[in-house]
N, CA, C and O of each residue as an XYZ file, in Angstrom:
1000
protein
N      62.480     39.946     99.526
C      61.451     40.910     99.157
C      61.619     41.203     97.680
O      62.727     41.496     97.231
N      60.493     41.125     96.884
C      60.548     41.287     95.443
C      59.785     42.566     95.169
O      59.136     43.132     96.048
N      59.886     43.029     93.859
C      59.181     44.175     93.381
C      59.430     45.448     94.237
O      58.525     46.206     94.586
N      60.650     45.600     94.522
C      60.989     46.776     95.332
C      60.797     48.077     94.431
O      61.075     48.072     93.231
N      60.310     49.172     95.090
C      60.283     50.432     94.353
C      61.648     50.973     94.192
O      62.593     50.479     94.807
N      61.792     52.030     93.337
C      63.104     52.631     93.148
C      63.621     53.172     94.397
O      64.801     53.009     94.709
N      62.738     53.851     95.176
C      63.215     54.457     96.435
C      63.712     53.373     97.451
O      64.693     53.561     98.171
N      62.974     52.238     97.458
C      63.410     51.172     98.377
C      64.811     50.665     98.018
O      65.631     50.377     98.889
N      65.055     50.565     96.710
C      66.393     50.116     96.288
C      67.397     51.181     96.526
O      68.556     50.881     96.810
N      67.003     52.413     96.421
C      67.892     53.559     96.623
C      68.383     53.578     98.130
O      69.579     53.620     98.419
N      67.418     53.546     99.015
C      67.732     53.761    100.453
C      68.509     52.575    100.996
O      69.244     52.698    101.975
N      68.342     51.432    100.357
C      69.176     50.278    100.833
C      70.525     50.148    100.108
O      71.264     49.177    100.271
N      70.799     51.175     99.305
C      72.110     51.292     98.563
C      72.375     50.240     97.553
O      73.515     49.817     97.361
N      71.316     49.804     96.891
C      71.530     48.940     95.706
C      72.250     49.716     94.668
O      72.030     50.923     94.562
N      73.097     49.108     93.891
C      73.771     49.740     92.754
C      72.770     50.038     91.698
O      72.085     49.141     91.207
N      72.671     51.315     91.330
C      71.699     51.805     90.407
C      72.454     52.572     89.301
O      73.019     53.633     89.564
N      72.463     52.056     88.108
C      73.217     52.699     86.986
C      72.256     53.412     86.125
O      71.254     52.846     85.689
N      72.553     54.706     85.860
C      71.743     55.517     85.022
C      72.558     56.420     84.107
O      73.786     56.433     84.180
N      71.879     57.179     83.243
C      72.495     58.180     82.369
C      71.582     59.326     82.249
O      70.403     59.255     82.597
N      72.153     60.438     81.733
C      71.411     61.717     81.673
C      70.706     61.850     80.363
O      71.318     61.609     79.322
N      69.426     62.228     80.354
C      68.640     62.462     79.229
C      68.439     63.985     79.058
O      67.949     64.663     79.961
N      68.813     64.478     77.931
C      68.585     65.938     77.679
C      67.843     66.184     76.387
O      67.456     67.324     76.129
N      67.618     65.147     75.539
C      66.964     65.243     74.211
C      65.574     64.672     74.263
O      65.372     63.604     74.843
N      64.578     65.368     73.658
C      63.217     64.891     73.732
C      62.811     63.732     72.789
O      61.626     63.422     72.663
N      63.779     63.110     72.143
C      63.512     62.065     71.224
C      63.057     60.814     71.926
O      63.848     60.271     72.697
N      61.835     60.294     71.732
C      61.373     59.088     72.458
C      62.279     57.900     72.121
O      62.400     56.970     72.919
N      62.899     57.923     70.973
C      63.684     56.692     70.567
C      64.910     56.612     71.514
O      65.361     55.509     71.823
N      65.418     57.679     71.946
C      66.620     57.598     72.865
C      66.204     57.023     74.175
O      66.923     56.203     74.745
N      65.077     57.420     74.670
C      64.542     56.853     75.935
C      64.271     55.379     75.798
O      64.555     54.611     76.717
N      63.722     54.961     74.663
C      63.483     53.559     74.411
C      64.761     52.763     74.393
O      64.878     51.716     75.030
N      65.717     53.280     73.649
C      67.019     52.603     73.522
C      67.658     52.418     74.998
O      68.155     51.346     75.342
N      67.604     53.498     75.802
C      68.237     53.441     77.053
C      67.446     52.454     78.031
O      68.035     51.756     78.857
N      66.162     52.458     77.875
C      65.356     51.580     78.661
C      65.568     50.103     78.328
O      65.572     49.225     79.190
N      65.751     49.878     76.975
C      65.953     48.508     76.523
C      67.378     48.081     76.786
O      67.648     46.880     76.827
N      68.303     49.007     76.966
C      69.737     48.643     77.241
C      69.925     48.077     78.640
O      70.882     47.350     78.907
N      68.982     48.424     79.544
C      69.076     47.875     80.882
C      69.492     48.864     81.964
O      69.805     48.488     83.094
N      69.485     50.154     81.579
C      69.741     51.169     82.712
C      68.680     51.038     83.768
O      67.503     50.848     83.461
N      69.095     51.139     85.025
C      68.179     51.076     86.118
C      67.332     52.335     86.237
O      66.193     52.309     86.703
N      67.938     53.448     85.794
C      67.191     54.705     85.974
C      67.713     55.735     84.964
O      68.824     55.627     84.445
N      66.857     56.747     84.708
C      67.210     57.825     83.810
C      67.228     59.111     84.573
O      66.310     59.353     85.357
N      68.220     59.960     84.394
C      68.327     61.296     84.961
C      67.857     62.220     84.002
O      68.603     62.544     83.078
N      66.642     62.718     84.105
C      66.036     63.652     83.118
C      66.421     65.103     83.559
O      66.066     65.519     84.662
N      67.083     65.801     82.772
C      67.652     67.064     83.179
C      66.938     68.250     82.659
O      66.997     68.545     81.465
N      66.245     68.960     83.547
C      65.560     70.215     83.244
C      66.379     71.449     83.614
O      65.962     72.585     83.389
N      67.608     71.184     84.212
C      68.424     72.333     84.591
C      69.360     72.740     83.440
O      69.475     73.936     83.171
N      70.001     71.850     82.783
C      70.971     72.174     81.762
C      70.522     71.603     80.346
O      71.341     71.044     79.616
N      69.292     71.752     80.014
C      68.763     71.254     78.705
C      67.651     72.187     78.246
O      67.282     73.119     78.960
N      67.120     71.937     77.059
C      66.008     72.634     76.568
C      64.691     71.874     76.837
O      63.635     72.277     76.350
N      64.755     70.804     77.592
C      63.574     70.015     77.817
C      62.551     70.831     78.560
O      62.910     71.647     79.409
N      61.241     70.624     78.251
C      60.142     71.223     78.901
C      59.501     70.201     79.819
O      59.861     69.024     79.823
N      58.541     70.681     80.600
C      57.753     69.739     81.447
C      57.031     68.763     80.591
O      56.929     67.599     80.979
N      56.505     69.154     79.420
C      55.809     68.249     78.517
C      56.788     67.253     77.982
O      56.443     66.074     77.899
N      58.018     67.644     77.604
C      59.007     66.738     77.185
C      59.351     65.635     78.243
O      59.484     64.445     77.958
N      59.475     66.153     79.464
C      59.830     65.246     80.585
C      58.694     64.244     80.762
O      58.986     63.067     80.973
N      57.440     64.620     80.693
C      56.335     63.740     80.776
C      56.377     62.698     79.720
O      56.116     61.532     80.014
N      56.696     63.051     78.483
C      56.755     62.117     77.342
C      57.837     61.064     77.605
O      57.690     59.879     77.306
N      58.959     61.582     78.197
C      60.104     60.644     78.538
C      59.628     59.628     79.589
O      59.949     58.443     79.500
N      58.880     60.087     80.557
C      58.321     59.140     81.583
C      57.398     58.118     80.980
O      57.439     56.934     81.315
N      56.539     58.613     80.055
C      55.590     57.727     79.438
C      56.264     56.689     78.553
O      55.813     55.546     78.480
N      57.372     57.094     77.862
C      58.123     56.197     77.046
C      58.883     55.155     77.859
O      58.918     53.974     77.514
N      59.476     55.613     78.921
C      60.266     54.646     79.759
C      59.346     53.664     80.470
O      59.741     52.519     80.689
N      58.130     54.072     80.838
C      57.241     53.130     81.454
C      57.869     52.487     82.719
O      58.462     53.132     83.584
N      57.672     51.145     82.733
C      58.189     50.430     83.927
C      59.594     49.900     83.694
O      60.157     49.266     84.587
N      60.190     50.143     82.500
C      61.504     49.528     82.205
C      62.659     50.286     82.925
O      63.655     49.673     83.308
N      62.515     51.598     83.100
C      63.582     52.364     83.812
C      62.956     53.398     84.641
O      62.123     54.158     84.145
N      63.310     53.478     85.902
C      62.779     54.573     86.777
C      63.333     55.892     86.275
O      64.472     55.977     85.815
N      62.506     56.915     86.374
C      62.925     58.264     85.965
C      62.923     59.221     87.143
O      61.943     59.372     87.872
N      64.064     59.849     87.285
C      64.273     60.987     88.222
C      64.458     62.303     87.491
O      65.235     62.345     86.537
N      63.826     63.325     87.862
C      63.911     64.555     87.136
C      64.668     65.655     88.009
O      64.352     65.901     89.173
N      65.630     66.247     87.370
C      66.308     67.367     88.005
C      65.629     68.694     87.637
O      65.507     69.045     86.463
N      65.210     69.390     88.631
C      64.590     70.730     88.427
C      65.679     71.763     88.309
O      66.806     71.516     88.738
N      65.371     72.945     87.726
C      66.376     73.921     87.578
C      66.900     74.546     88.874
O      68.049     74.984     88.932
N      66.078     74.586     89.888
C      66.454     75.191     91.115
C      65.460     74.832     92.237
O      64.476     74.128     92.007
N      65.739     75.334     93.463
C      64.831     75.115     94.583
C      63.693     76.093     94.460
O      63.670     77.144     95.100
N      62.760     75.726     93.631
C      61.683     76.579     93.284
C      60.317     75.831     93.388
O      60.156     74.747     92.828
N      59.363     76.421     94.102
C      58.082     75.746     94.343
C      57.337     75.310     93.080
O      56.869     74.181     92.942
N      57.260     76.302     92.152
C      56.534     76.010     90.928
C      57.107     74.911     90.079
O      56.385     74.075     89.535
N      58.466     74.926     89.969
C      59.123     73.811     89.232
C      58.968     72.479     89.956
O      58.734     71.461     89.306
N      59.090     72.455     91.263
C      59.006     71.242     92.007
C      57.692     70.585     91.922
O      57.574     69.394     91.633
N      56.662     71.404     92.186
C      55.294     70.786     92.124
C      54.864     70.353     90.747
O      54.152     69.359     90.605
N      55.301     71.114     89.679
C      54.961     70.664     88.361
C      55.622     69.371     87.955
O      55.001     68.543     87.289
N      56.880     69.176     88.343
C      57.643     68.042     88.120
C      57.088     66.857     88.835
O      56.896     65.795     88.241
N      56.818     67.028     90.149
C      56.259     65.890     90.842
C      54.894     65.493     90.370
O      54.548     64.313     90.421
N      54.093     66.448     89.905
C      52.786     66.077     89.467
C      52.752     65.260     88.156
O      51.710     64.704     87.809
N      53.855     65.187     87.445
C      53.845     64.299     86.191
C      54.290     62.860     86.591
O      54.272     61.962     85.748
N      54.671     62.647     87.820
C      54.841     61.302     88.346
C      56.154     60.601     88.188
O      56.176     59.413     87.866
N      57.263     61.293     88.403
C      58.573     60.622     88.419
C      58.737     59.728     89.627
O      58.005     59.839     90.610
N      59.711     58.841     89.537
C      60.055     57.998     90.711
C      60.714     58.889     91.737
O      60.681     58.567     92.924
N      61.309     59.988     91.336
C      62.063     60.808     92.280
C      62.414     62.153     91.651
O      62.225     62.366     90.453
N      62.921     63.040     92.474
C      63.262     64.368     92.062
C      64.709     64.715     92.539
O      65.120     64.343     93.638
N      65.433     65.415     91.698
C      66.794     65.824     92.039
C      66.819     67.289     92.169
O      66.408     67.995     91.248
N      67.299     67.806     93.315
C      67.323     69.230     93.600
C      68.756     69.740     93.556
O      69.569     69.332     94.386
N      69.105     70.650     92.584
C      70.466     71.058     92.394
C      70.887     72.147     93.376
O      70.054     72.812     93.993
N      72.185     72.308     93.501
C      72.744     73.516     94.210
C      72.256     73.660     95.582
O      71.978     74.800     95.953
N      72.109     72.695     96.385
C      71.758     72.836     97.833
C      73.055     73.123     98.571
O      74.001     72.336     98.544
N      73.069     74.270     99.228
C      74.299     74.773     99.836
C      74.210     74.830    101.307
O      75.252     74.988    101.944
N      73.029     74.714    101.942
C      72.947     74.888    103.351
C      71.837     73.951    103.936
O      71.089     73.320    103.189
N      71.759     73.887    105.276
C      70.697     73.119    105.841
C      69.334     73.772    105.582
O      68.330     73.084    105.392
N      69.317     75.115    105.577
C      68.036     75.845    105.391
C      67.523     75.486    103.969
O      66.337     75.204    103.798
N      68.384     75.497    102.991
C      67.990     75.177    101.604
C      67.557     73.782    101.553
O      66.559     73.482    100.897
N      68.263     72.861    102.228
C      67.887     71.480    102.192
C      66.495     71.254    102.812
O      65.713     70.455    102.297
N      66.175     71.981    103.954
C      64.919     71.793    104.562
C      63.804     72.336    103.640
O      62.756     71.700    103.523
N      64.001     73.466    103.000
C      63.013     73.994    102.134
C      62.780     73.019    100.906
O      61.633     72.796    100.519
N      63.799     72.486    100.344
C      63.677     71.567     99.291
C      62.858     70.384     99.661
O      61.964     69.985     98.915
N      63.146     69.798    100.821
C      62.341     68.625    101.296
C      60.920     68.991    101.545
O      60.028     68.221    101.191
N      60.644     70.172    102.159
C      59.301     70.609    102.424
C      58.453     70.710    101.137
O      57.290     70.310    101.089
N      59.097     71.260    100.114
C      58.416     71.461     98.848
C      58.066     70.199     98.090
O      57.246     70.197     97.172
N      58.771     69.037     98.542
C      58.561     67.792     97.943
C      57.532     66.928     98.661
O      57.105     65.894     98.146
N      57.131     67.368     99.877
C      56.306     66.536    100.737
C      54.921     67.235    100.946
O      54.798     68.433    101.200
N      53.892     66.344    100.808
C      52.570     66.856    101.241
C      52.377     67.170    102.732
O      52.994     66.521    103.577
N      51.575     68.103    103.050
C      51.283     68.397    104.511
C      50.793     67.067    105.164
O      50.169     66.262    104.472
N      51.061     66.813    106.489
C      51.705     67.785    107.340
C      53.214     67.725    107.344
O      53.874     68.487    108.051
N      53.734     66.860    106.592
C      55.257     66.813    106.563
C      55.915     67.961    105.870
O      57.031     68.344    106.219
N      55.205     68.554    104.831
C      55.803     69.560    104.022
C      54.800     70.534    103.537
O      53.758     70.760    104.152
N      55.147     71.139    102.366
C      54.381     72.307    101.846
C      53.845     72.030    100.459
O      53.284     72.930     99.834
N      54.001     70.796     99.947
C      53.600     70.527     98.593
C      52.105     70.779     98.361
O      51.282     70.264     99.118
N      51.730     71.558     97.335
C      50.386     71.800     97.068
C      49.745     70.650     96.378
O      50.453     69.838     95.783
N      48.382     70.522     96.421
C      47.632     69.402     95.959
C      46.995     69.731     94.662
O      46.296     70.738     94.547
N      47.217     68.904     93.672
C      46.528     69.032     92.357
C      46.248     67.728     91.790
O      46.590     66.710     92.392
N      45.597     67.684     90.575
C      45.320     66.488     89.913
C      46.102     66.459     88.603
O      46.003     67.362     87.773
N      46.908     65.356     88.441
C      47.694     65.271     87.203
C      48.085     63.809     86.915
O      47.486     62.869     87.438
N      49.094     63.658     86.080
C      49.425     62.294     85.769
C      49.839     61.464     86.935
O      49.557     60.266     86.945
N      50.506     62.033     87.947
C      50.957     61.287     89.109
C      49.778     60.629     89.793
O      49.921     59.558     90.382
N      48.611     61.259     89.722
C      47.435     60.817     90.418
C      46.480     60.008     89.499
O      45.321     59.739     89.818
N      47.081     59.635     88.305
C      46.310     58.983     87.297
C      45.067     59.883     86.937
O      43.944     59.411     86.763
N      45.349     61.118     86.851
C      44.306     62.177     86.522
C      43.081     62.067     87.377
O      41.958     62.264     86.915
N      43.305     61.751     88.622
C      42.245     61.787     89.615
C      41.826     60.395     90.055
O      41.331     60.222     91.169
N      42.020     59.378     89.178
C      41.543     57.986     89.464
C      42.167     57.445     90.750
O      41.516     56.719     91.502
N      43.394     57.791     90.994
C      44.053     57.246     92.197
C      44.662     58.366     93.006
O      45.815     58.317     93.433
N      43.782     59.446     93.212
C      44.224     60.607     93.945
C      44.575     60.279     95.352
O      45.672     60.586     95.820
N      43.603     59.622     96.071
C      43.844     59.320     97.453
C      45.019     58.432     97.700
O      45.782     58.647     98.642
N      45.187     57.379     96.821
C      46.258     56.392     96.970
C      47.611     57.108     96.849
O      48.533     56.895     97.637
N      47.685     57.994     95.794
C      48.974     58.711     95.527
C      49.295     59.643     96.703
O      50.416     59.618     97.210
N      48.334     60.463     97.145
C      48.651     61.411     98.187
C      49.050     60.693     99.448
O      49.926     61.164    100.174
N      48.416     59.535     99.738
C      48.764     58.805    100.935
C      50.100     58.210    100.863
O      50.710     57.999    101.911
N      50.645     57.902     99.655
C      51.933     57.170     99.583
C      53.093     58.016     99.105
O      54.255     57.645     99.270
N      52.771     59.170     98.502
C      53.914     59.913     97.833
C      55.051     60.290     98.705
O      56.213     60.203     98.308
N      54.716     60.729     99.945
C      55.775     61.185    100.886
C      56.752     60.077    101.185
O      57.920     60.327    101.481
N      56.261     58.824    101.104
C      57.162     57.679    101.394
C      57.776     57.118    100.141
O      58.840     56.502    100.205
N      57.152     57.306     99.016
C      57.561     56.557     97.786
C      58.363     57.389     96.817
O      59.129     56.842     96.024
N      58.210     58.670     96.859
C      58.914     59.515     95.880
C      60.321     59.838     96.470
O      60.440     60.405     97.556
N      61.365     59.458     95.716
C      62.755     59.741     96.221
C      63.123     61.169     96.096
O      62.830     61.796     95.079
N      63.756     61.710     97.094
C      64.268     63.104     97.089
C      65.750     63.050     97.177
O      66.312     62.583     98.167
N      66.428     63.556     96.084
C      67.870     63.495     96.045
C      68.371     64.952     96.035
O      67.926     65.751     95.211
N      69.258     65.284     96.914
C      69.817     66.639     96.918
C      71.276     66.621     96.361
O      72.092     65.757     96.681
N      71.519     67.591     95.549
C      72.804     67.638     94.912
C      73.795     68.488     95.732
O      73.493     69.633     96.068
N      74.947     67.943     96.044
C      76.078     68.566     96.739
C      77.042     68.959     95.634
O      77.756     68.084     95.146
N      77.112     70.194     95.211
C      77.903     70.577     94.164
C      78.563     71.992     94.234
O      78.906     72.601     93.220
N      78.709     72.452     95.452
C      79.317     73.669     95.735
C      80.136     73.614     96.990
O      79.795     72.890     97.926
N      81.213     74.367     97.028
C      82.034     74.302     98.250
C      81.326     74.733     99.494
O      81.678     74.262    100.575
N      80.354     75.594     99.410
C      79.577     76.007    100.562
C      78.801     74.740    101.113
O      78.666     74.585    102.326
N      78.328     73.896    100.250
C      77.621     72.657    100.701
C      78.570     71.721    101.414
O      78.199     71.058    102.383
N      79.848     71.671    100.908
C      80.874     70.878    101.554
C      81.064     71.394    102.954
O      81.073     70.583    103.880
N      81.215     72.679    103.180
C      81.447     73.296    104.397
C      80.262     73.050    105.369
O      80.433     72.962    106.585
N      79.079     72.948    104.779
C      77.872     72.839    105.649
C      77.317     71.404    105.661
O      76.184     71.195    106.093
N      78.052     70.467    105.219
C      77.494     69.106    105.057
C      77.055     68.481    106.329
O      76.098     67.707    106.341
N      77.735     68.796    107.430
C      77.419     68.191    108.742
C      75.998     68.633    109.112
O      75.264     67.826    109.682
N      75.576     69.843    108.827
C      74.258     70.351    109.127
C      73.223     69.820    108.083
O      72.089     69.480    108.420
N      73.643     69.773    106.896
C      72.750     69.397    105.772
C      72.266     67.987    106.054
O      71.068     67.760    105.888
N      73.012     67.089    106.433
C      72.645     65.654    106.521
C      71.756     65.418    107.765
O      71.213     64.327    107.938
N      71.614     66.416    108.603
C      70.685     66.319    109.771
C      69.229     66.592    109.338
O      68.319     66.256    110.097
N      68.968     67.174    108.179
C      67.636     67.475    107.761
C      66.897     66.190    107.392
O      67.363     65.430    106.542
N      65.744     65.942    108.026
C      64.991     64.681    107.734
C      64.435     64.682    106.307
O      64.051     65.725    105.777
N      64.403     63.548    105.727
C      63.779     63.354    104.425
C      64.710     63.216    103.244
O      64.255     63.029    102.116
N      66.018     63.306    103.484
C      66.975     63.138    102.368
C      67.134     61.632    102.066
O      67.503     60.862    102.953
N      66.868     61.230    100.871
C      67.008     59.835    100.422
C      68.363     59.554     99.945
O      68.857     58.439    100.118
N      69.024     60.541     99.326
C      70.340     60.395     98.790
C      71.000     61.707     98.519
O      70.309     62.669     98.184
N      72.292     61.804     98.643
C      73.041     62.940     98.285
C      73.797     62.624     96.956
O      74.421     61.569     96.841
N      73.738     63.506     95.999
C      74.360     63.286     94.657
C      75.402     64.342     94.475
O      75.072     65.522     94.365
N      76.648     63.955     94.441
C      77.753     64.854     94.278
C      77.948     65.239     92.820
O      78.053     64.361     91.963
N      77.999     66.556     92.514
C      78.305     67.023     91.182
C      79.708     67.533     91.134
O      79.958     68.698     91.445
N      80.663     66.659     90.738
C      82.115     67.110     90.718
C      82.469     68.231     89.894
O      83.399     68.968     90.222
N      81.745     68.432     88.765
C      82.112     69.520     87.824
C      81.752     70.855     88.376
O      82.561     71.782     88.399
N      80.473     70.953     88.844
C      80.067     72.270     89.490
C      80.884     72.504     90.759
O      81.209     73.647     91.083
N      81.221     71.426     91.483
C      82.037     71.620     92.726
C      83.380     72.188     92.367
O      83.880     73.115     93.003
N      83.969     71.598     91.306
C      85.317     72.121     90.845
C      85.204     73.629     90.463
O      86.094     74.418     90.781
N      84.140     73.996     89.803
C      83.966     75.389     89.398
C      83.857     76.308     90.617
O      84.434     77.395     90.646
N      83.107     75.851     91.619
C      82.924     76.727     92.846
C      84.201     76.779     93.582
O      84.307     77.606     94.487
N      85.200     75.979     93.294
C      86.516     76.025     93.968
C      87.576     76.700     93.112
O      88.759     76.707     93.453
N      87.131     77.267     91.995
C      88.094     77.935     91.124
C      88.921     77.008     90.255
O      89.941     77.438     89.718
N      88.515     75.725     90.092
C      89.209     74.765     89.283
C      88.292     74.030     88.359
O      88.225     72.801     88.384
N      87.581     74.773     87.536
C      86.551     74.249     86.675
C      87.056     73.067     85.848
O      88.059     73.168     85.142
N      86.346     71.953     85.950
C      86.680     70.726     85.192
C      87.827     69.918     85.751
O      88.067     68.807     85.278
N      88.516     70.401     86.692
C      89.684     69.654     87.211
C      89.201     68.693     88.318
O      89.605     68.816     89.474
N      88.330     67.736     87.944
C      87.734     66.958     88.966
C      88.669     65.943     89.714
O      88.350     65.420     90.782
N      89.836     65.714     89.067
C      90.804     64.791     89.695
C      91.791     65.564     90.627
O      92.619     64.953     91.302
N      91.687     66.875     90.645
C      92.569     67.715     91.461
C      92.446     67.205     92.938
O      91.348     66.931     93.422
N      93.603     67.093     93.623
C      93.548     66.630     95.002
C      92.564     67.407     95.948
O      91.878     66.829     96.791
N      92.551     68.766     95.739
C      91.687     69.581     96.574
C      90.162     69.208     96.285
O      89.362     69.112     97.215
N      89.821     69.018     95.046
C      88.455     68.605     94.741
C      88.119     67.247     95.262
O      87.017     67.022     95.761
N      89.072     66.314     95.154
C      88.883     64.936     95.585
C      88.778     64.941     97.186
O      88.044     64.133     97.754
N      89.483     65.811     97.837
C      89.419     65.841     99.315
C      88.060     66.353     99.727
O      87.506     65.884    100.721
N      87.489     67.328     98.973
C      86.183     67.830     99.309
C      85.144     66.743     99.141
O      84.248     66.613     99.976
N      85.246     65.928     98.036
C      84.327     64.899     97.792
C      84.461     63.862     98.853
O      83.451     63.350     99.337
N      85.724     63.510     99.259
C      85.890     62.479    100.276
C      85.318     62.971    101.656
O      84.867     62.167    102.472
N      85.353     64.249    101.870
C      84.731     64.741    103.073
C      83.224     64.516    103.142
O      82.680     64.054    104.145
N      82.562     64.872    102.009
C      81.164     64.680    101.904
C      80.851     63.181    102.004
O      79.887     62.815    102.676
N      81.576     62.364    101.404
C      81.334     60.890    101.468
C      81.467     60.364    102.932
O      80.656     59.548    103.370
N      82.470     60.828    103.659
C      82.614     60.411    105.005
C      81.419     60.787    105.877
O      80.899     59.960    106.626
N      80.990     62.048    105.769
C      79.876     62.511    106.626
C      78.556     61.739    106.171
O      77.770     61.319    107.020
N      78.356     61.580    104.930
C      77.163     60.886    104.475
C      77.137     59.441    104.935
O      76.095     58.943    105.362
N      78.277     58.760    104.853
C      78.362     57.377    105.239
C      78.030     57.272    106.816
O      77.306     56.385    107.266
N      78.598     58.210    107.557
C      78.316     58.206    108.991
C      76.868     58.336    109.283
O      76.387     57.823    110.293
N      76.115     59.048    108.381
C      74.678     59.257    108.581
C      73.874     58.250    107.856
O      72.645     58.315    107.881
N      74.548     57.256    107.164
C      73.875     56.201    106.451
C      72.962     56.680    105.338
O      71.893     56.143    105.047
N      73.502     57.773    104.727
C      72.789     58.279    103.538
C      73.451     57.823    102.246
O      74.639     58.078    102.051
N      72.734     57.170    101.376
C      73.310     56.706    100.107
C      73.884     57.910     99.323
O      73.449     59.057     99.418
N      74.933     57.509     98.522
C      75.578     58.560     97.737
C      75.552     58.277     96.228
O      75.636     57.128     95.793
N      75.434     59.357     95.442
C      75.399     59.281     94.025
C      76.477     60.166     93.453
O      76.963     61.062     94.143
N      76.860     59.945     92.229
C      77.907     60.790     91.530
C      77.799     60.640     90.028
O      77.276     59.648     89.519
N      78.288     61.615     89.347
C      78.309     61.601     87.880
C      79.772     61.290     87.427
O      80.746     61.688     88.066
N      79.858     60.564     86.298
C      81.113     60.346     85.675
C      80.906     60.407     84.103
O      79.840     60.031     83.615
N      81.857     60.847     83.386
C      81.670     60.941     81.944
C      81.672     59.612     81.220
O      81.166     59.497     80.104
N      82.230     58.638     81.847
C      82.374     57.330     81.189
C      82.244     56.229     82.247
O      82.209     56.500     83.447
N      82.171     54.942     81.755
C      82.171     53.846     82.640
C      83.454     53.719     83.442
O      83.440     53.381     84.626
N      84.557     53.995     82.774
C      85.867     53.933     83.534
C      85.921     54.981     84.578
O      86.544     54.777     85.620
N      85.280     56.130     84.342
C      85.305     57.262     85.329
C      84.618     56.966     86.573
O      84.965     57.537     87.607
N      83.593     56.050     86.558
C      82.806     55.804     87.758
C      83.132     54.484     88.477
O      82.625     54.220     89.567
N      83.993     53.657     87.843
C      84.344     52.388     88.459
C      84.871     52.548     89.795
O      84.467     51.832     90.711
N      85.800     53.494     89.973
C      86.420     53.643     91.273
C      85.406     54.086     92.316
O      85.483     53.670     93.472
N      84.423     54.957     91.904
C      83.396     55.415     92.832
C      82.548     54.214     93.265
O      82.212     54.085     94.442
N      82.201     53.330     92.309
C      81.405     52.146     92.685
C      82.135     51.327     93.727
O      81.532     50.863     94.694
N      83.468     51.142     93.530
C      84.294     50.336     94.412
C      84.318     50.996     95.799
O      84.477     50.316     96.812
N      84.156     52.334     95.835
C      84.223     53.059     97.105
C      82.877     53.073     97.850
O      82.789     53.532     98.990
N      81.814     52.552     97.169
C      80.539     52.440     97.809
C      79.428     53.357     97.340
O      78.330     53.343     97.897
N      79.711     54.171     96.299
C      78.665     55.011     95.735
C      77.695     54.064     95.063
O      78.103     53.063     94.475
N      76.450     54.369     95.146
C      75.404     53.456     94.602
C      74.531     54.024     93.546
O      74.066     53.303     92.663
N      74.280     55.394     93.618
C      73.453     56.052     92.581
C      74.340     56.702     91.530
O      74.835     57.821     91.663
N      74.507     55.879     90.430
C      75.598     56.213     89.495
C      74.946     56.766     88.191
O      73.968     56.236     87.664
N      75.576     57.881     87.717
C      75.138     58.415     86.462
C      76.363     58.443     85.524
O      77.405     58.987     85.888
N      76.241     57.875     84.354
C      77.327     57.751     83.413
C      76.912     58.447     82.059
O      76.029     58.011     81.320
N      77.623     59.528     81.837
C      77.484     60.199     80.520
C      76.144     60.909     80.322
O      75.241     60.849     81.157
N      76.063     61.579     79.178
C      74.882     62.347     78.803
C      74.576     61.973     77.355
O      75.490     61.739     76.564
N      73.299     61.917     77.012
C      72.911     61.436     75.650
C      73.653     62.105     74.568
O      74.160     61.426     73.674
N      73.756     63.420     74.587
C      74.504     64.128     73.549
C      75.952     63.753     73.510
O      76.517     63.553     72.435
N      76.581     63.652     74.695
C      77.980     63.233     74.751
C      78.182     61.820     74.250
O      79.188     61.562     73.588
N      77.295     60.900     74.523
C      77.470     59.547     74.029
C      77.293     59.462     72.571
O      78.067     58.777     71.904
N      76.331     60.110     72.039
C      76.192     60.156     70.569
C      77.399     60.757     69.875
O      77.904     60.207     68.896
N      77.852     61.872     70.379
C      78.981     62.577     69.782
C      80.259     61.687     69.793
O      80.985     61.626     68.801
N      80.525     60.980     70.969
C      81.679     60.173     71.092
C      81.592     58.997     70.051
O      82.552     58.732     69.327
N      80.468     58.335     70.003
C      80.342     57.214     69.085
C      80.606     57.616     67.641
O      81.319     56.927     66.912
N      80.015     58.750     67.236
C      80.159     59.255     65.896
C      81.632     59.578     65.648
O      82.150     59.227     64.588
N      82.305     60.211     66.552
C      83.709     60.598     66.311
C      84.587     59.322     66.301
O      85.554     59.244     65.543
N      84.259     58.362     67.114
C      85.037     57.051     67.093
C      84.921     56.428     65.790
O      85.928     55.920     65.296
N      83.756     56.405     65.141
C      83.532     55.818     63.813
C      84.365     56.559     62.805
O      85.092     55.940     62.028
N      84.276     57.874     62.798
C      85.011     58.658     61.818
C      86.519     58.466     61.980
O      87.224     58.300     60.985
N      87.016     58.485     63.195
C      88.408     58.390     63.444
C      88.965     56.970     63.047
O      90.110     56.807     62.625
N      88.080     55.991     63.216
C      88.518     54.588     62.881
C      88.557     54.389     61.361
O      89.260     53.496     60.889
N      87.857     55.156     60.620
C      87.815     54.951     59.150
C      88.496     56.009     58.346
O      88.562     55.896     57.122
N      88.983     56.987     58.949
C      89.747     58.054     58.150
C      91.147     58.154     58.628
O      91.921     58.958     58.108
């Protein structure tokens, strides 16, 4: 089968390598797209990016790299505005319970499966392909839920029973903070919590994603079967490269 959509690749657990975009510079998106990243994680939760900035990033990436957008919270207004600009998928942060997971999924799906409101925007090619988009969006737009709080770990058995989850994305840094060990992502207690989520997700055949600050940081996760991989943040990568140059020459 050729020309698979991003969601099709995701649900069959293809290895998908991405990075986080927080800056509105189109040149950064072009560089990342040309570098060969499978997908870009556009962050509206921990950045100054606006909806307009996110749309410009989508337009710049085009067909070269699939774009998933993280909304700030489980919020109807944010979710519908993000989906209407036409990303390949959406990332919902801080899902802590089955009830929150169900609401998140419903807000991402058109009726009768969900509660998504109907409008005309970029996703619908400004009305030209309205019917086609509405008919296919529930099946084609990837919905990724973030597991990044100890409450989510405790409730993971119920969360994975909610229909419509395409992937679970573990946020090790927020998880460590919720456990009183901010940034200590290699701590055995943190790793045990992550391993528990992984076990339950694998039993439910739900693909897993995770963030790492560097390529070395995610290699072990890839070997363990994680497939939706995010490496670094644009600001972090720029800063590290700059510091490496200065340190090498001074």
